[in-house]
C-alpha positions as CSV (number, residue, x, y, z in Angstrom):
1,M,19.5,-62.1,-10.2
2,N,18.1,-63.7,-7.1
3,P,14.9,-61.7,-6.1
4,T,16.0,-61.6,-2.4
5,I,19.4,-60.2,-3.4
6,Q,17.8,-57.7,-5.8
7,H,15.4,-56.5,-3.0
8,R,18.3,-56.1,-0.6
9,L,20.3,-54.1,-3.2
10,K,17.3,-51.7,-3.8
11,A,16.9,-51.3,-0.1
12,A,20.6,-50.5,0.3
13,L,20.5,-48.0,-2.5
14,A,17.5,-46.3,-1.0
15,C,19.2,-46.1,2.3
16,L,22.3,-44.6,0.7
17,S,20.2,-42.0,-1.1
18,F,18.5,-41.0,2.1
19,V,21.9,-40.7,3.9
20,A,23.3,-38.6,1.0
21,A,20.2,-36.3,1.1
22,A,20.4,-35.9,4.8
23,H,24.1,-35.2,4.6
24,A,23.5,-32.5,2.0
25,Q,20.8,-31.0,4.1
26,N,23.0,-30.8,7.2
27,A,26.1,-29.6,5.3
28,P,27.0,-25.9,5.9
29,M,25.5,-23.3,3.6
30,R,28.3,-21.5,1.9
31,V,27.4,-17.9,1.5
32,I,29.7,-16.1,-1.0
33,L,29.9,-12.3,-0.6
34,P,31.7,-10.6,-3.5
35,V,32.7,-7.7,-1.2
36,G,35.3,-7.2,1.6
37,A,34.5,-7.7,5.3
38,G,32.7,-4.7,6.7
39,A,31.3,-3.5,3.3
40,G,27.6,-2.7,3.1
41,V,26.3,-6.1,1.9
42,D,28.7,-7.9,4.3
43,S,27.3,-6.0,7.2
44,I,23.8,-6.7,6.2
45,V,24.2,-10.4,5.7
46,R,26.2,-10.8,8.9
47,T,23.3,-9.1,10.8
48,A,21.0,-11.9,9.6
49,Q,23.5,-14.8,9.7
50,N,22.2,-16.5,12.8
51,A,18.6,-16.1,11.8
52,L,19.4,-17.4,8.3
53,A,21.1,-20.5,9.8
54,K,18.1,-21.1,12.1
55,H,15.6,-20.9,9.2
56,L,17.7,-23.0,6.8
57,N,18.3,-25.5,9.6
58,Q,22.0,-25.7,8.7
59,P,25.2,-23.8,9.6
60,V,25.9,-20.7,7.5
61,V,29.6,-20.1,6.6
62,I,30.3,-16.7,5.0
63,E,33.1,-16.4,2.5
64,N,34.3,-13.0,1.4
65,L,35.7,-12.9,-2.2
66,P,36.1,-9.2,-2.9
67,G,37.7,-7.4,-5.9
68,A,37.0,-6.4,-9.5
69,G,33.5,-5.1,-8.9
70,G,32.4,-8.5,-7.4
71,V,33.4,-10.5,-10.5
72,P,35.6,-13.1,-8.7
73,G,32.9,-13.8,-6.1
74,T,30.2,-14.3,-8.6
75,A,32.4,-16.4,-10.8
76,A,32.9,-18.7,-7.8
77,L,29.1,-18.9,-7.3
78,V,28.6,-19.8,-10.9
79,K,31.0,-22.7,-10.7
80,A,29.4,-24.2,-7.5
81,A,27.3,-27.3,-7.7
82,P,23.6,-26.6,-7.8
83,D,22.9,-28.7,-4.7
84,G,21.4,-25.9,-2.5
85,N,24.4,-25.5,-0.3
86,T,26.0,-22.5,-2.1
87,I,24.5,-19.1,-2.5
88,A,25.7,-15.6,-3.0
89,F,24.5,-12.2,-2.0
90,V,25.1,-9.7,-4.8
91,S,24.3,-6.0,-5.2
92,N,23.9,-3.5,-8.0
93,N,27.3,-4.2,-9.5
94,H,25.9,-7.6,-10.6
95,A,23.6,-5.7,-13.0
96,V,26.2,-3.1,-13.9
97,N,29.2,-5.3,-14.7
98,P,28.0,-6.7,-18.0
99,S,28.0,-3.1,-19.4
100,V,31.3,-1.8,-17.9
101,F,33.6,-4.8,-18.4
102,K,34.6,-5.9,-21.9
103,K,34.3,-9.5,-20.9
104,L,33.0,-11.5,-17.9
105,P,33.7,-15.1,-17.1
106,Y,29.9,-15.8,-16.8
107,D,26.5,-14.6,-18.1
108,S,25.0,-12.4,-15.3
109,L,21.5,-13.7,-16.1
110,N,21.7,-17.1,-17.6
111,D,24.5,-18.6,-15.3
112,I,22.6,-17.9,-12.1
113,T,19.3,-18.8,-10.4
114,P,17.6,-15.7,-8.9
115,I,16.2,-16.5,-5.5
116,S,15.2,-13.1,-4.1
117,V,16.0,-9.4,-4.3
118,V,15.8,-8.9,-0.6
119,G,16.0,-5.2,0.1
120,G,18.3,-2.2,-0.1
121,S,20.1,0.8,1.4
122,P,19.1,4.3,0.4
123,F,21.5,6.8,-1.2
124,V,21.6,10.5,-0.8
125,L,23.1,13.2,-3.1
126,V,25.5,15.3,-1.0
127,V,27.5,18.5,-1.6
128,N,30.3,20.4,0.1
129,P,28.3,23.4,1.5
130,Q,31.4,25.6,1.4
131,K,31.7,25.0,-2.4
132,L,28.1,24.8,-3.4
133,H,25.8,27.2,-1.5
134,V,22.6,25.3,-2.4
135,S,19.9,23.5,-0.4
136,N,17.9,21.6,-2.9
137,A,18.1,19.9,-6.3
138,K,16.8,22.8,-8.4
139,E,19.3,25.2,-6.8
140,L,22.0,22.7,-7.4
141,A,21.0,22.2,-11.0
142,A,21.0,25.9,-11.6
143,A,24.4,26.3,-10.1
144,L,25.9,23.5,-12.2
145,K,24.4,24.9,-15.4
146,A,25.7,28.4,-14.6
147,K,29.3,27.3,-14.2
148,P,29.7,23.7,-15.4
149,T,33.4,23.9,-15.8
150,E,33.9,24.9,-12.1
151,F,32.4,21.8,-10.5
152,N,32.9,18.0,-10.5
153,Y,31.4,15.0,-8.9
154,A,33.2,12.2,-7.0
155,S,32.6,8.5,-6.6
156,S,34.0,5.5,-4.7
157,G,35.4,4.1,-8.0
158,N,35.0,4.0,-11.7
159,G,32.0,1.9,-12.7
160,T,30.6,1.6,-9.2
161,I,26.9,2.2,-8.4
162,I,28.0,5.3,-6.5
163,H,29.6,6.5,-9.8
164,L,26.5,5.7,-11.8
165,G,24.2,7.3,-9.2
166,G,26.1,10.6,-9.6
167,A,26.2,10.2,-13.4
168,M,22.4,9.7,-13.4
169,F,21.8,13.0,-11.7
170,V,24.4,14.8,-13.9
171,D,22.8,13.4,-17.0
172,A,19.3,14.5,-15.8
173,V,20.7,18.1,-15.3
174,G,22.3,18.0,-18.7
175,V,25.8,19.3,-17.8
176,P,29.2,17.6,-18.7
177,L,30.7,17.5,-15.2
178,V,34.1,16.0,-14.6
179,H,34.0,12.7,-12.7
180,V,36.6,12.1,-10.0
181,P,36.9,8.4,-9.0
182,Y,38.4,7.3,-5.7
183,K,39.5,3.9,-4.4
184,G,36.7,3.6,-1.8
185,M,34.1,5.6,0.0
186,G,36.5,6.7,2.8
187,P,38.9,8.7,0.6
188,M,36.0,10.1,-1.4
189,L,34.3,11.5,1.7
190,T,37.5,12.9,3.1
191,D,38.2,14.9,-0.1
192,L,34.5,15.9,-0.4
193,M,34.6,17.4,3.1
194,G,38.0,18.9,2.4
195,G,36.7,20.7,-0.7
196,Q,38.9,18.9,-3.3
197,V,35.7,17.7,-4.9
198,D,32.2,19.2,-4.9
199,M,29.4,16.6,-4.8
200,G,28.8,12.9,-4.7
201,V,26.5,10.1,-3.8
202,A,26.7,8.1,-0.6
203,A,24.7,5.6,1.5
204,V,22.7,7.4,4.2
205,A,24.5,5.4,6.9
206,A,27.9,6.4,5.7
207,V,27.3,10.2,6.0
208,Q,25.0,10.6,9.0
209,G,27.8,12.0,11.1
210,Q,28.9,14.5,8.4
211,L,25.3,15.6,7.8
212,K,24.7,16.3,11.5
213,S,28.0,18.2,11.9
214,G,27.3,20.3,8.7
215,A,30.5,19.1,7.0
216,L,28.2,17.8,4.2
217,R,24.7,18.8,3.1
218,A,22.1,16.4,1.8
219,I,20.3,17.6,-1.4
220,G,17.9,14.7,-1.8
221,V,17.2,11.0,-1.4
222,M,18.0,9.2,-4.6
223,H,15.4,6.5,-4.2
224,K,11.6,6.9,-4.6
225,S,10.9,6.8,-0.9
226,R,12.0,9.2,1.9
227,V,14.3,8.0,4.6
228,A,13.2,7.5,8.2
229,S,16.3,9.2,9.7
230,L,15.9,12.2,7.4
231,P,12.2,12.6,7.3
232,N,12.3,16.2,6.0
233,L,14.7,15.5,3.1
234,P,12.6,15.1,-0.1
235,T,13.5,12.6,-2.8
236,L,14.9,13.8,-6.1
237,T,11.7,12.6,-7.7
238,E,9.7,15.0,-5.5
239,Q,12.1,17.8,-6.5
240,G,11.5,17.3,-10.2
241,F,14.0,14.7,-11.2
242,P,12.0,11.4,-11.5
243,E,14.6,9.8,-13.8
244,V,17.0,9.7,-10.8
245,D,16.0,6.6,-8.9
246,V,18.7,4.4,-7.5
247,A,19.3,2.6,-4.2
248,G,21.9,0.0,-3.1
249,W,19.8,-3.2,-3.5
250,F,21.1,-6.6,-2.5
251,A,19.9,-10.0,-3.8
252,V,20.5,-13.7,-3.1
253,I,21.3,-15.9,-6.1
254,G,22.3,-19.5,-6.6
255,P,24.1,-21.4,-9.4
256,A,22.2,-22.1,-12.6
257,K,19.9,-25.1,-12.7
258,L,19.2,-24.9,-8.9
259,P,16.2,-27.2,-8.4
260,P,12.9,-25.5,-7.7
261,T,12.6,-27.2,-4.3
262,Q,15.9,-25.7,-3.3
263,V,14.9,-22.3,-4.6
264,K,11.8,-22.3,-2.5
265,R,13.6,-23.6,0.6
266,I,16.2,-20.9,0.4
267,H,13.8,-18.2,-0.6
268,D,11.5,-19.0,2.3
269,A,14.4,-19.1,4.8
270,V,15.8,-15.8,3.6
271,V,12.5,-14.0,3.8
272,A,11.9,-15.4,7.3
273,A,15.4,-14.5,8.5
274,F,15.3,-10.9,7.3
275,N,11.9,-10.4,8.7
276,E,13.0,-11.5,12.2
277,P,12.1,-8.5,14.5
278,E,15.7,-8.3,15.8
279,V,17.2,-8.3,12.3
280,K,14.8,-5.8,10.9
281,A,15.3,-3.5,13.9
282,A,19.1,-3.7,13.5
283,L,19.0,-2.9,9.8
284,A,16.4,-0.1,10.3
285,K,18.9,1.7,12.5
286,K,21.0,2.1,9.3
287,D,18.0,2.9,7.2
288,D,18.3,-0.4,5.3
289,F,14.9,-1.6,4.0
290,I,13.6,-5.2,3.6
291,Q,11.2,-5.8,0.7
292,P,11.8,-9.4,-0.5
293,M,10.7,-10.3,-4.1
294,T,9.7,-13.7,-5.4
295,P,12.2,-15.7,-7.6
296,D,10.2,-14.8,-10.7
297,A,10.0,-11.1,-9.8
298,S,13.7,-11.1,-8.9
299,A,14.6,-12.5,-12.3
300,R,12.6,-9.7,-14.0
301,Y,14.1,-7.1,-11.8
302,L,17.7,-8.2,-12.4
303,K,17.1,-8.2,-16.2
304,S,15.5,-4.7,-16.1
305,E,18.3,-3.3,-13.9
306,Q,20.9,-4.7,-16.3
307,E,19.1,-3.0,-19.2
308,R,18.7,0.3,-17.4
309,Y,22.3,0.6,-16.3
310,G,23.4,-0.6,-19.7
311,K,21.7,2.4,-21.4
312,L,23.3,4.9,-18.9
313,V,26.8,3.3,-19.3
314,A,26.5,3.5,-23.1
315,K,25.3,7.1,-22.8
316,I,28.3,8.3,-20.7
317,G,30.8,6.1,-22.6
318,L,32.0,4.2,-19.6
319,Q,34.1,1.1,-19.8
320,V,36.4,-0.7,-17.2
321,D,39.3,-2.8,-18.5
């Protein structure tokens, strides 16, 4: 081939590569949320959406793909091209699903690229004060052991982290309480306040009003740290139940084989966005906490959480079809 023509071809290819790279960089970031609009993770991500777009230097388009414990949304993430323009924010169910579903259309660890476990939302154990006249975890445990057939615990759905949080405490107490699953947090809280069910787990933000009115009573924080809005409420660990440690964490992941340069770019943007003062202040009002992990630490955490919940699921014999 003529050297001049060859040189021009190389220059043209280089130009096309540059244009393609620039186009990919300026393309919108597709952010998949495996939950419905208004759900916990949806609210958190939308709080940081503008800051995330700024630090990514590209538009951020949120796509809600709810249902089946987040499986359809995660399946869509797994199928996306690993070009750095599609990510997903997942929560505890990502680590729970491999144990509760007979079959998943993906491998929760090997078909993704962990980018960062960003933070979480604290949970509290609450009771109906008219049904359970207790004020702390030891009193609650004693009441449950005394009359185990008279009490039950509710959840927002079979196999949810709210279910497993309650099961974790029940297992620690050592009583075979009946589990009553609901289709969502709203119906669960309505019946909990009405006395149809006796106790359950909820995000702090979801029950602040009920705690202030006295319709529900908080027994303890289920995570290892106390909550700013409830400074006098001790954790369950402080009350003698160290094995009960659960919070509603959220993490950002990409498709498998996401290039390290893209992992770093997205990780750095996520950390910067969620540490923006306005974002942190807005999330702090709901007691959400931001503690970003590195990609490597996130991979280890996701694996350990999957193993931890797997043991609990096997112990209580839970499976979702």
